[in-house]
DRENKESE-638113 format. One record per residue (C-alpha): x, y, z. Coordinates in steps of 0.2 Angstrom, whole numbers, padded with zeros to 4 digits, always signed. Layout:
<nodes>
XYZ
...
</nodes>
This chain:
<nodes>
-0229-0057-0054
-0222-0045-0068
-0206-0035-0062
-0197-0021-0072
-0179-0016-0072
-0168-0003-0079
-0149-0004-0082
-0141+0014-0084
-0124+0010-0093
-0110+0021-0100
-0119+0020-0117
-0135+0011-0116
-0150+0012-0106
-0159-0004-0106
-0178-0009-0100
-0183-0026-0094
-0201-0031-0090
-0202-0049-0086
-0209-0063-0074
-0197-0070-0060
-0202-0088-0055
-0192-0102-0048
-0176-0094-0052
-0180-0091-0070
-0184-0076-0080
-0197-0075-0093
-0195-0059-0104
-0212-0049-0107
-0205-0033-0116
-0187-0026-0118
-0182-0009-0125
-0165-0002-0129
-0159+0016-0130
-0141+0023-0132
-0140+0041-0124
-0121+0038-0120
-0121+0045-0104
-0102+0042-0102
-0098+0054-0116
-0083+0063-0111
-0082+0056-0093
-0064+0048-0095
-0057+0065-0099
-0068+0077-0088
-0073+0066-0075
-0091+0073-0075
-0107+0068-0083
-0112+0083-0094
-0128+0091-0094
-0132+0086-0112
-0128+0068-0108
-0138+0068-0092
-0154+0076-0102
-0152+0062-0115
-0154+0049-0101
-0168+0058-0093
-0178+0059-0108
-0176+0040-0110
-0180+0037-0092
-0196+0048-0092
-0201+0039-0109
-0198+0022-0099
-0209+0028-0086
-0223+0033-0097
-0222+0016-0105
-0222+0007-0089
-0237+0018-0082
-0247+0013-0098
-0243-0004-0101
-0237-0012-0084
-0243+0000-0070
-0240-0014-0058
-0222-0012-0060
-0219+0007-0063
-0216+0012-0044
-0206-0004-0039
-0194-0003-0056
-0176-0008-0050
-0164+0005-0057
-0146+0001-0058
-0130+0012-0062
-0114+0007-0066
-0096+0014-0073
-0100+0031-0079
-0110+0036-0064
-0098+0028-0053
-0082+0038-0061
-0091+0054-0061
-0089+0069-0048
-0108+0073-0049
-0115+0057-0049
-0124+0061-0033
-0133+0076-0041
-0137+0064-0055
-0145+0051-0045
-0156+0065-0035
-0162+0072-0051
-0168+0054-0056
-0177+0053-0040
-0186+0070-0040
-0191+0068-0058
-0195+0049-0059
-0198+0043-0042
-0184+0030-0043
-0171+0026-0032
-0156+0023-0041
-0144+0007-0035
-0126+0013-0040
-0118-0004-0041
-0099-0006-0036
-0088-0016-0049
-0090-0032-0038
-0109-0030-0038
-0110-0026-0056
-0100-0042-0058
-0111-0053-0047
-0127-0046-0054
-0120-0048-0072
-0115-0066-0069
-0132-0071-0062
-0140-0063-0077
-0129-0070-0090
-0132-0087-0086
-0151-0084-0083
-0155-0087-0102
-0143-0101-0105
-0145-0119-0104
-0129-0125-0113
-0116-0121-0100
-0107-0134-0092
-0112-0131-0073
-0098-0143-0066
-0084-0133-0074
-0081-0115-0071
-0089-0102-0082
-0081-0084-0084
-0094-0071-0090
-0086-0055-0099
-0096-0040-0100
-0089-0027-0111
-0097-0011-0105
-0094+0007-0112
-0083+0012-0097
-0077-0004-0089
-0076-0023-0092
-0081-0035-0079
-0075-0053-0078
-0085-0065-0066
-0081-0083-0064
-0090-0097-0054
-0099-0113-0056
-0117-0118-0054
-0123-0100-0053
-0111-0097-0038
-0098-0083-0041
-0080-0087-0035
-0070-0072-0041
-0072-0056-0051
-0063-0042-0058
-0066-0025-0066
-0055-0017-0078
-0056+0002-0083
-0058-0002-0101
-0073+0000-0112
-0079+0004-0129
-0084+0021-0126
-0068+0024-0115
-0056+0017-0128
-0064+0025-0142
-0062+0042-0135
-0044+0038-0129
-0038+0029-0143
-0049+0029-0159
-0050+0047-0162
-0051+0048-0180
-0067+0042-0191
-0061+0029-0197
-0048+0026-0186
-0030+0024-0192
-0020+0008-0190
-0009+0015-0178
-0023+0020-0167
-0030+0002-0167
-0013-0004-0163
-0012+0008-0148
-0029+0001-0143
-0024-0016-0143
-0007-0013-0136
-0016-0005-0121
-0029-0019-0119
-0014-0031-0118
-0006-0023-0105
-0020-0022-0094
-0023-0041-0096
-0006-0044-0093
-0007-0035-0076
-0023-0043-0072
-0021-0057-0059
-0027-0072-0070
-0018-0086-0078
-0018-0085-0098
-0029-0103-0101
-0037-0104-0086
-0055-0099-0092
-0064-0115-0096
-0080-0108-0103
-0082-0091-0109
-0099-0081-0110
-0101-0065-0117
-0114-0051-0113
-0119-0033-0117
-0120-0024-0133
-0104-0027-0142
-0106-0046-0140
-0124-0047-0144
-0124-0034-0159
-0112-0044-0168
-0119-0060-0164
-0135-0053-0173
-0124-0049-0188
-0115-0066-0188
-0133-0074-0189
-0140-0063-0203
-0156-0059-0192
-0169-0046-0198
-0174-0042-0181
-0168-0043-0163
-0172-0061-0156
-0164-0065-0140
-0170-0083-0141
-0160-0086-0156
-0144-0075-0151
-0143-0084-0133
-0131-0099-0134
-0123-0093-0153
-0105-0094-0153
-0095-0081-0160
-0078-0086-0167
-0063-0075-0164
-0059-0076-0183
-0077-0068-0186
-0073-0055-0174
-0056-0050-0182
-0065-0050-0199
-0076-0036-0192
-0062-0027-0184
-0054-0026-0201
-0071-0020-0209
-0076-0008-0197
-0058+0001-0195
-0059+0003-0214
-0077+0013-0212
-0083+0028-0205
-0095+0027-0190
-0110+0032-0202
-0105+0019-0215
-0105+0005-0201
-0122+0011-0196
-0129+0012-0212
-0122-0006-0217
-0130-0014-0200
-0143-0002-0195
-0153-0014-0185
-0138-0019-0173
-0127-0004-0173
-0137+0011-0174
-0129+0022-0161
-0114+0011-0159
-0105+0014-0176
-0091+0024-0167
-0088+0012-0152
-0090-0005-0160
-0073-0007-0165
-0065-0002-0149
-0077-0016-0140
-0073-0030-0153
-0054-0025-0150
-0056-0029-0131
-0066-0045-0135
-0053-0052-0147
-0038-0048-0136
-0046-0056-0122
-0050-0073-0130
-0032-0072-0136
-0025-0069-0120
-0036-0083-0113
-0033-0095-0128
-0051-0095-0132
-0057-0098-0149
-0075-0094-0147
-0087-0086-0135
-0105-0091-0131
-0116-0076-0132
-0130-0072-0119
-0142-0058-0120
-0145-0058-0101
-0135-0045-0090
-0139-0033-0076
-0156-0030-0078
-0159-0048-0078
-0148-0052-0063
-0155-0038-0052
-0172-0046-0053
-0166-0063-0050
-0156-0057-0035
-0170-0047-0027
-0185-0060-0032
-0179-0076-0034
</nodes>
């Protein structure tokens, strides 16, 4: 049976149409939009009307697509929301507006639920991980970063840290392009948060990265001319390459970044550097030289959790 799910994140809104059978997901259709719901939430504590309207436009587009192309899924679409909505004072009004305009009931995931669902989704498309050793899934979102660890798709522990590509861009990388002192300040804050994180450096055995920061840069590393999850899944990104991209992106304006890599960084040019700083510093903290990329995530995990 075909199912659909939508993940409303701080930066992006992602649609997945897929079949779920015997714990496996086969993608039928995927779409991505970047309305940046979390713009200003870190400083204002509220979802702005402009950002909410951008998201509503995307959701109404997705609703129309599902009704026309996958009508059997449109009413039962699983819709999740995460960090930006959790942090916002007006989250209840936002969730109610979605219900009234689309008929969809939004599941507002806690940090723990987000980590669990992401863990399932990340591993759903990978065959290369050693299921006998611990796998740690790193999800760098726009507002928060989740770390979930376990064996054989059984989650053992999780953490959610209040650092993300949109949040840290707004907080630290205020120039376009950012100055060296701003880059250093962002790195210092990531290091501080990881130092306070109750986890021993070097204890991560296998690292899997998900979400737009990781998958976008993987596509660039692979030199792809279209988004191809089958090729991106399982690709290994080296910390050396990540640092090269931080150097490159921090010397360009956001518009120059998007002009250089329109396929993968359109709508991400101003926040990609902060996301890569978080990724690189996490890898340094854990003494990891490469990260395996997964295109799976919350939208995959929520289907597995609900229908497997």
